[in-house]
C-alpha positions in Angstrom: -21.3 22.4 -59.3 -18.1 23.8 -61.8 -15.5 21.4 -61.1 -12.0 23.0 -60.7 -9.0 23.3 -63.0 -6.2 20.9 -61.6 -4.1 24.3 -60.9 -7.1 24.6 -58.2 -6.3 21.1 -57.4 -2.7 21.1 -56.9 -3.1 25.0 -55.0 -6.0 23.4 -52.3 -3.1 20.2 -51.4 -0.6 22.8 -50.6 -1.9 24.5 -48.4 -3.4 21.4 -46.5 -0.2 20.1 -46.4 1.3 23.1 -45.5 -0.5 23.5 -42.3 -1.1 19.5 -41.0 2.6 19.5 -41.8 2.7 20.7 -39.0 0.3 18.8 -36.3 1.9 15.6 -37.8 5.4 16.0 -37.3 4.7 16.8 -33.6 2.8 13.4 -33.2 4.7 11.2 -34.8 6.7 10.5 -31.9 3.4 9.9 -29.3 2.0 7.9 -32.3 5.3 5.4 -32.8 5.3 5.0 -28.5 2.0 3.9 -28.5 2.6 1.3 -31.4 6.0 0.4 -30.7 7.0 0.7 -26.9 3.7 0.2 -24.2 3.8 -3.0 -26.9 6.7 -4.5 -24.7 4.7 -3.2 -21.1 2.7 -5.7 -19.2 0.0 -2.9 -19.1 -0.2 -3.0 -23.6 -2.3 -5.6 -23.4 -4.8 -3.2 -21.0 -7.9 -2.3 -22.3 -9.2 1.1 -20.6 -12.2 -1.0 -18.2 -9.3 -2.6 -17.2 -7.8 -0.1 -15.7 -11.3 1.2 -14.2 -11.5 -2.4 -12.1 -8.3 -2.2 -10.3 -9.1 0.8 -9.1 -6.2 3.1 -9.7 -8.6 6.1 -9.9 -9.5 5.3 -6.1 -6.6 4.8 -4.8 -4.8 7.2 -2.7 -0.7 8.0 -3.1 0.3 5.1 -1.0 3.0 7.6 1.7 -0.5 9.2 2.7 -1.7 5.8 5.2 1.2 7.0 7.3 -0.7 10.0 8.1 -4.1 8.1 8.1 -2.5 6.1 10.8 -1.2 8.6 12.4 -5.1 10.4 12.5 -6.2 6.8 14.3 -3.5 6.3 17.1 -2.3 8.0 18.8 1.5 6.0 19.5 4.2 6.1 16.6 5.1 4.5 13.6 7.2 2.1 12.9 7.9 -0.5 10.5 7.2 -3.1 13.1 3.6 -4.4 13.4 2.8 -6.6 16.5 -0.4 -9.2 16.6 -0.9 -10.2 20.5 -2.4 -14.7 19.8 -2.1 -17.6 21.6 -2.8 -19.6 18.7 0.3 -21.2 17.4 -0.7 -22.5 13.8 -0.9 -18.7 12.3 1.6 -19.2 9.7 2.9 -15.9 7.1 1.0 -16.5 4.3 -1.7 -15.9 6.5 -0.8 -12.7 6.5 0.3 -11.8 3.5 -3.5 -13.1 1.6 -4.7 -11.2 4.5 -3.7 -8.3 2.6 -6.1 -7.8 0.3 -5.8 -7.6 -4.1 -5.7 -4.5 -6.0 -8.6 -3.3 -6.5 -9.7 -4.3 -2.7 -7.1 -1.9 -1.7 -7.7 2.0 -0.8 -3.6 2.1 -1.4 -1.8 2.9 -4.7 1.0 0.5 -4.9 3.6 0.9 -7.7 6.0 -1.2 -9.6 7.2 -4.7 -7.6 5.0 -3.9 -4.7 1.9 -3.8 -7.5 1.7 -7.7 -6.9 1.5 -7.3 -2.5 3.9 -6.2 -0.1 7.0 -8.1 1.1 7.7 -8.3 4.6 9.0 -10.9 7.8 6.9 -13.0 10.3 7.8 -13.9 13.3 6.5 -15.7 16.2 7.4 -14.2 19.0 9.3 -16.3 21.1 11.3 -17.1 24.7 15.0 -16.7 23.3 16.1 -20.1 25.9 13.9 -22.6 25.5 12.0 -21.0 22.1 9.3 -21.5 23.0 5.9 -19.6 21.2 5.8 -16.5 23.5 1.9 -15.5 22.2 2.8 -12.6 19.8 3.7 -12.7 16.0 6.0 -9.7 14.9 6.0 -8.5 10.9 8.4 -6.6 10.2 8.0 -3.7 6.5 11.3 -2.4 4.4 9.7 0.5 5.9 7.6 2.6 7.9 4.9 3.1 4.6 4.5 -0.2 3.7 3.3 -1.4 7.6 1.1 1.9 7.7 -0.3 0.6 4.6 -1.0 -2.8 5.6 -2.2 -1.4 9.4 -4.7 0.6 7.4 -5.3 -2.3 4.8 -6.6 -4.8 6.6 -8.2 -3.3 10.1 -11.0 -4.7 9.8 -9.7 -8.0 9.1 -10.1 -11.3 10.3 -7.9 -14.5 10.1 -8.4 -17.9 12.1 -12.2 -16.1 13.5 -9.5 -13.9 15.7 -9.3 -9.7 14.8 -6.4 -8.5 13.5 -5.4 -6.4 16.3 -1.9 -5.0 15.0 0.2 -3.0 16.9 2.8 -0.4 15.9 5.6 -1.3 18.5 9.7 0.2 18.4 12.6 -2.1 18.2 13.1 -2.1 22.4 14.5 -4.4 24.7 11.0 -6.0 25.4 10.5 -7.0 21.9 14.1 -8.0 20.2 14.5 -10.1 23.0 11.3 -12.3 21.5 12.2 -11.6 18.3 15.5 -13.9 18.3 17.7 -16.5 20.3 21.0 -17.4 20.6 20.8 -20.3 20.0 19.5 -20.1 16.0 24.1 -18.9 15.6 25.3 -21.3 13.7 28.1 -22.3 16.3 26.0 -22.8 18.4 27.3 -26.1 20.0 30.8 -25.3 20.4 29.2 -22.3 21.8 27.6 -24.6 24.7 30.1 -26.4 25.0 32.4 -23.7 26.6 29.8 -22.6 28.8 26.2 -22.1 29.4 23.7 -19.7 28.5 23.0 -18.7 32.4 19.9 -17.4 32.6 16.7 -19.4 33.4 13.7 -19.4 31.3 10.9 -18.3 34.2 13.4 -15.1 33.8 14.0 -13.9 30.3 11.3 -10.4 31.0 13.6 -9.2 33.7 16.9 -10.0 32.6 18.9 -7.3 30.7 19.1 -8.3 27.4 22.7 -8.3 26.9 23.6 -11.5 29.2 20.4 -13.3 27.2 23.0 -12.7 24.0 26.3 -12.8 25.6 27.7 -15.5 24.1 26.4 -13.6 20.3 29.3 -11.1 20.2 26.9 -10.5 16.5 24.1 -9.7 17.8 25.4 -7.5 20.3 26.8 -5.5 17.6 22.8 -5.1 15.7 21.6 -4.6 19.7 24.0 -1.8 19.7 23.2 0.0 16.9 19.7 0.0 17.1 19.5 1.5 20.6 21.8 4.6 18.4 19.5 4.7 15.4 16.9 7.9 14.9 13.1 6.4 15.5 11.7 8.8 12.8 11.9 6.7 10.2 8.9 8.3 7.8 11.5 9.6 5.6 11.9 6.0 3.8 8.8 5.0 1.5 8.5 3.4 -1.6 9.9 0.2 -2.5 13.3 2.0 -0.9 14.2 -0.8 2.2 15.2 1.5 5.5 18.5 0.2 6.9 16.5 -0.8 10.2 14.8 -3.4 8.1 18.6 -5.2 7.4 20.0 -4.9 11.1 16.4 -6.7 12.3 16.4 -9.0 9.1 20.0 -9.8 10.9 18.6 -9.6 13.7 16.0 -12.8 14.1 18.1 -14.9 11.7 15.3 -14.3 8.5 17.1 -16.5 6.3 18.0 -19.8 8.3 14.8 -20.3 10.7 12.3 -21.7 8.1 15.4 -24.4 7.9 15.1 -25.5 11.7 12.9 -27.5 13.7 12.7 -27.5 17.2 11.1 -30.9 18.4 9.4 -31.9 21.5 9.3 -35.1 23.3 12.2 -36.8 21.5 13.6 -39.7 24.0 15.7 -39.0 26.0 18.0 -41.6 25.5 18.0 -40.7 21.8 21.8 -39.0 21.3 23.0 -37.4 18.7 24.4 -39.9 16.7 21.6 -42.4 16.7 19.3 -39.4 15.1 22.4 -38.8 12.9 21.6 -42.3 11.7 17.6 -42.0 11.5 17.6 -39.1 9.4 20.0 -40.8 6.7 17.6 -39.3 3.9 17.5 -35.8 5.0 20.1 -33.1 4.2 22.0 -31.5 7.5 22.9 -28.3 7.7 26.5 -29.4 8.2 27.9 -31.8 5.5 31.1 -32.2 7.9 29.5 -32.5 10.6 25.8 -33.6 10.7 25.4 -33.5 14.8 26.6 -29.9 14.5 23.3 -29.5 13.8 21.9 -31.2 16.3 21.3 -29.0 19.4 19.8 -30.2 23.1 18.1 -27.1 24.4 16.4 -29.0 27.3 16.5 -33.0 29.2 14.8 -32.9 32.0 13.2 -36.5 32.6 12.3 -35.0 36.0 9.4 -32.8 34.0 9.9 -35.0 31.7 10.5 -31.8 29.5 12.4 -32.4 25.8 13.3 -29.8 23.0 15.9 -30.3 20.5 16.3 -28.2 17.8 17.3 -29.5 13.6 19.1 -27.9 11.7 18.6 -28.5 7.9 20.3 -27.8 3.9 17.2 -26.5 2.4 13.3 -25.7 3.8 12.1 -28.5 1.9 13.9 -31.2 4.1 12.8 -28.8 7.4 8.8 -29.1 6.0 9.4 -33.0 5.2 10.6 -33.5 8.9 7.6 -31.9 10.2 5.3 -33.5 8.7 6.0 -37.2 8.7 6.9 -36.9 12.5 4.4 -34.0 14.1 2.2 -36.1 16.4 3.7 -39.3 15.8 4.6 -41.7 18.8 8.4 -42.4 18.8 9.0 -45.8 17.4 11.6 -48.2 18.8 13.9 -48.5 15.6 17.1 -49.2 17.5 18.0 -52.4 19.6 18.3 -50.6 22.4 16.0 -49.2 24.9 14.5 -45.8 24.3 13.1 -43.9 26.8 9.9 -43.4 25.1 7.8 -40.4 26.4 4.2 -40.7 27.2 3.0 -37.8 24.8 4.3 -38.3 20.9 6.8 -36.0 19.6 5.6 -31.7 18.8 8.1 -30.9 15.4 7.4 -27.4 14.1 9.6 -24.6 11.5 10.3 -22.2 14.1 9.6 -19.3 11.9 
């Protein structure tokens, strides 16, 4: 093939430049984005194989979980799930860990929800003596997230039991078991003025307004809950439903893990004596430590004793339970204590 003259080379390069320049100019921003912008994100080191293994391509949109739940059950959906269970030792970590990891999920969760759903796990308790009543309540930021959790855990087992969840509305019969006036910060001052005036055996037939008569803050929340629209499905994704904030305040979610319920504490142990015993623990009130100790029940005839202790942080509350739960009461004081036959039973009031 004969060699082209020098002028032909220049003309050929000019034609190629004009043709490719238009295409290159449109590709430059895309190349810059790949080289610089995506390098700062968490997904920059992921390969196509990683994306396939994460199963994102098979996952359904998050909002479709609401319709899927409605096709399985007839009850109205909400951001509140109830788990009927007689086992009192199911913890919030059990409920969190049973939720599948991303590559095993049927629904796509983006942003911070990719790491898992954040929700509150509350034990159903008698509001007068804080005894466990055989159920757990799961409170989610919105209805869509509750539906995703329901669908993803339908076939799961927890401690050998089927996780049979049911949607419930924030109505009186459930609100009674989710909170207690005993959890109020100034409950000792309230009890000095007047008793709760409700029998623990008659909570089911007692109006909720009578149970929380000494807690004006909770009464206001109860009134707000009664006037909320029952259909909350319009709030989805990572948005937080105002109902979630109301329920969080109502159940005292911020302090429950710092509260310890102690049963079988000897009757002769007074608040000052208990304060001296807990010298290496930080109680909730530094100025008046004895105000952090609430006597719920003291009945020598029935050999029943319940005491609520409020600690300053979760660490001290957990340490107290670990050190004292299941132990027989030792006579640490010079005075004679009426020790109970049963050992101390301690639990976090979650």
